[in-house]
C-alpha positions in Angstrom: 66.7 94.2 115.5 69.9 93.1 117.4 73.2 94.2 116.0 75.0 91.0 114.4 78.2 90.3 112.7 78.6 87.0 110.6 81.9 85.5 110.3 82.9 82.6 108.3 85.0 79.6 108.7 87.8 78.7 106.6 89.4 75.5 105.4 90.0 73.1 108.5 86.5 73.3 109.4 85.1 70.8 107.0 83.9 67.5 108.4 82.1 64.6 106.9 78.4 65.0 107.3 78.4 68.6 107.1 75.2 70.1 106.1 73.2 67.0 105.7 70.3 67.8 108.1 69.9 71.1 106.7 69.6 69.6 103.3 67.2 66.9 104.5 64.9 69.8 106.1 64.9 72.9 104.0 64.1 72.7 100.3 66.0 76.0 100.0 69.2 74.2 101.0 68.4 71.1 98.9 68.3 73.3 95.9 71.5 75.2 96.6 73.4 71.7 97.1 72.1 70.2 94.2 72.9 73.4 91.9 76.1 73.6 93.4 76.7 69.9 92.0 76.1 71.0 88.6 78.3 74.1 88.8 81.4 72.2 89.9 80.7 69.0 87.4 80.8 66.6 90.4 78.9 65.2 93.4 80.2 67.5 96.0 77.0 66.9 98.1 77.7 63.2 98.6 81.2 64.1 99.4 80.1 66.3 102.1 77.7 64.0 103.5 79.5 60.7 103.2 83.1 61.7 102.5 86.0 59.9 102.6 87.5 62.4 104.7 90.8 62.3 102.7 88.8 63.4 99.6 86.8 66.2 101.2 90.0 67.6 102.9 91.7 68.2 99.7 91.7 72.0 99.0 89.8 71.8 95.9 86.7 70.0 97.5 86.8 71.6 101.2 86.7 75.2 99.9 83.8 74.7 97.9 82.0 72.7 100.5 82.4 75.1 103.3 81.2 78.2 101.2 78.3 76.0 99.9 77.0 75.5 103.6 77.7 78.9 104.9 75.8 80.4 101.8 72.9 78.0 102.4 72.8 78.8 106.2 72.8 82.5 105.2 70.1 82.0 102.7 68.1 80.5 105.4 68.5 83.4 107.8 68.0 86.0 105.2 64.5 84.3 104.7 63.9 85.2 108.4 64.7 88.6 107.8 68.0 88.3 110.1 70.8 90.2 108.4 74.5 91.3 109.8 75.8 94.9 109.8 79.1 93.8 109.1 80.8 90.3 107.5 83.9 88.7 107.9 85.7 85.6 107.2 89.1 83.6 107.7 91.0 83.3 104.9 88.3 81.2 102.7 85.8 82.4 104.6 86.2 85.8 103.3 84.4 84.4 100.0 81.6 83.5 102.3 81.3 86.7 103.5 81.3 88.4 100.0 78.4 85.8 99.2 76.4 87.1 102.5 77.4 90.7 101.4 75.9 90.2 97.7 79.2 91.0 96.1 79.0 87.9 94.4 76.7 85.1 93.7 76.8 81.7 95.6 77.0 79.8 92.4 80.1 82.1 91.1 81.6 81.9 94.6 81.3 78.2 94.6 83.0 78.0 90.9 85.9 80.4 91.9 86.7 78.7 95.2 86.9 75.5 93.7 89.4 77.0 91.1 91.0 78.7 94.0 91.7 75.3 95.6 93.3 73.8 92.6 95.6 76.8 92.0 96.5 76.5 95.7 97.3 72.8 95.5 99.1 73.3 92.3 101.4 76.3 93.4 104.0 74.7 95.3 104.9 70.9 95.0 102.6 68.4 97.2 104.1 67.5 100.3 106.9 70.0 100.2 105.3 73.0 101.9 103.6 73.0 105.2 102.1 75.1 108.3 102.5 75.4 112.1 100.4 76.8 114.9 102.8 79.1 117.4 101.4 79.3 120.7 102.5 81.8 123.5 105.1 83.7 121.2 104.5 87.5 121.1 104.6 88.8 117.2 107.8 90.7 117.2 109.7 88.0 119.0 108.4 85.4 116.3 109.3 87.8 113.3 113.0 87.9 114.7 112.9 84.3 115.0 111.7 83.7 111.6 114.2 86.4 110.2 117.1 84.2 111.8 116.0 80.9 110.4 115.7 82.3 107.0 119.3 83.8 107.0 120.5 80.2 108.5 118.4 78.2 105.9 117.7 80.3 102.9 114.2 79.1 103.0 110.9 80.5 103.1 109.0 80.7 106.3 106.2 83.5 106.8 103.5 84.5 109.2 100.5 83.0 107.7 97.6 83.6 110.2 97.2 86.3 113.2 94.3 84.5 114.9 94.1 85.8 118.5 96.5 86.6 121.4 99.2 84.1 121.7 98.3 82.2 118.5 100.0 82.8 115.2 100.4 80.6 112.0 103.3 80.2 110.1 103.8 78.8 106.8 106.8 77.8 104.4 108.6 75.0 103.1 108.4 71.8 105.1 111.9 71.5 106.0 111.8 75.1 107.3 108.6 74.5 109.5 110.3 71.4 110.9 113.5 73.4 111.6 111.3 76.0 113.3 109.7 73.8 115.9 112.9 73.3 118.6 114.1 76.9 117.6 110.9 78.7 118.3 110.6 76.8 121.8 113.8 77.9 122.5 112.8 81.7 121.7 109.6 81.0 124.0 106.9 79.5 122.2 105.1 77.4 124.5 104.3 74.8 122.1 104.7 74.7 117.8 102.1 72.4 116.4 102.3 71.3 112.8 99.1 71.5 110.9 97.5 68.9 108.7 97.6 70.9 105.4 98.6 70.3 101.8 100.6 73.2 101.3 102.1 76.5 102.5 99.0 78.6 102.1 99.3 82.4 102.9 103.0 82.6 102.2 104.8 84.2 99.5 105.0 80.4 97.9 101.7 81.1 96.8 102.7 84.0 94.7 102.5 81.7 91.5 99.0 81.1 91.8 98.2 85.0 92.1 98.4 85.8 88.7 96.2 83.1 87.3 93.8 83.4 90.0 93.3 87.2 89.0 92.4 86.2 85.7 89.6 83.5 87.1 88.3 86.6 89.3 87.9 89.1 86.3 85.9 86.3 84.6 83.1 86.7 86.9 80.3 89.4 88.0 81.2 91.3 90.9 79.2 94.0 92.6 79.9 96.5 95.4 79.2 94.8 98.6 75.8 95.7 100.1 77.2 94.8 103.7 80.6 96.0 104.7 83.1 93.3 104.4 86.4 93.2 106.6 89.1 92.1 104.2 91.8 89.8 105.7 94.7 91.5 104.1 94.1 95.2 105.5 91.7 94.1 108.7 89.6 97.0 107.3 85.7 97.3 105.9 85.8 97.3 102.3 82.6 97.4 100.0 84.1 98.7 96.5 84.5 95.7 94.0 87.6 96.9 92.4 89.3 97.0 95.8 87.7 93.7 96.9 88.8 91.9 93.8 92.7 93.3 94.2 92.6 92.1 98.0 91.5 88.7 97.1 94.3 87.9 95.0 96.9 89.4 97.7 95.1 87.5 100.3 96.6 84.0 98.8 100.1 85.1 99.8 99.3 87.6 102.7 98.7 86.8 106.3 95.1 86.5 107.6 94.8 89.4 110.1 92.1 87.8 112.1 92.4 89.1 115.7 92.5 92.7 114.4 89.2 91.7 112.2 87.6 90.6 115.6 88.9 93.9 117.6 87.4 96.0 114.7 83.8 94.1 115.0 83.9 94.6 119.0 84.5 98.4 118.6 81.1 98.5 116.6 79.4 97.6 120.3 77.7 94.3 118.7 75.2 92.2 120.2 76.6 88.9 119.0 79.1 87.6 116.8 77.8 84.5 114.7 79.8 82.0 113.3 77.8 80.9 110.1 78.9 77.5 108.9 80.7 74.4 110.0 82.5 73.9 113.2 83.2 76.3 116.4 86.7 77.5 115.6 86.2 81.3 114.9 83.8 81.4 118.0 86.9 80.0 120.0 89.1 82.7 118.7 86.7 85.3 119.1 86.3 84.0 123.0 90.1 84.4 123.1 90.1 87.9 122.2 87.1 88.8 124.5 85.7 85.9 126.6 82.5 88.2 127.4 81.4 88.7 123.8 78.5 86.9 122.9 78.9 84.4 120.4 76.8 81.6 118.6 78.2 79.1 116.2 75.6 77.6 113.6 76.6 74.3 112.1 73.4 72.2 112.4 69.6 72.8 112.4 69.5 72.6 116.3 71.8 75.7 116.7 70.5 77.4 113.8 66.8 77.1 115.4 68.1 78.5 118.7 70.0 81.4 117.4 67.0 82.4 115.2 64.8 82.3 118.2 67.4 84.6 120.2 67.8 86.9 117.3 63.9 87.6 117.3 63.5 88.0 120.9 63.2 91.7 121.8 
């Protein structure tokens, strides 16, 4: 069997129509999707298939949609006896990785990330927080620049995602993010791109949601992960359920260390890194870390069948 790592996409990878071809072709997927509708108490599947996009993009809808699709594709791969030796996810995607590693059931996972989305939406006033991608500025230079912004404005602006060489996402108050655009360019950034998000995710402004989210996590049944999961907060492998739960709470307000995650996977001499779920964002980030890496993105039936064929080749 080939040595494969599964990585799972996070918020922003959702799109109207996602999962529909899987739903129509595989009874297992249909059962999972229909069950998820019952779990969240509304027709999540119709929202995924038909939109509107503005509604699907809301954090409380995007998060369970993405987890559900990733979990369904993973279940299909498991039926084909294709399993990873290691899993990881980008932000929300860490929950899909934990489902794949049997640390939590997909039904509990869908309910948990739906609640997570609600708490994240409510943690900071809507429209007053923001995020931006900073391209072409080294980490230390960015840290120094953010400290200057904080001292000048006394506002919150933090590093949120360490995605790949030359791409770091920042998060904080909307006014601080707006002020940072020209300032960071003066400091050497090639581009600073405001992101279309509804809040300052992975910043200290998310800390008010952490305590309540911890209580939600404790309501569910957790297992030690059967397959190691690389945690966003530490960029290291975890299997212990107590550690997993603790890191998920910290993940709300801590940077996503995705570049380090990819480097850790690459140290394991893998045959491929496989993005399981909607979109192709993570495969692109992997290529920016090491362009020679074999990657797959499984987001529709055609790409799924193509990957299964490759995985089973001798």
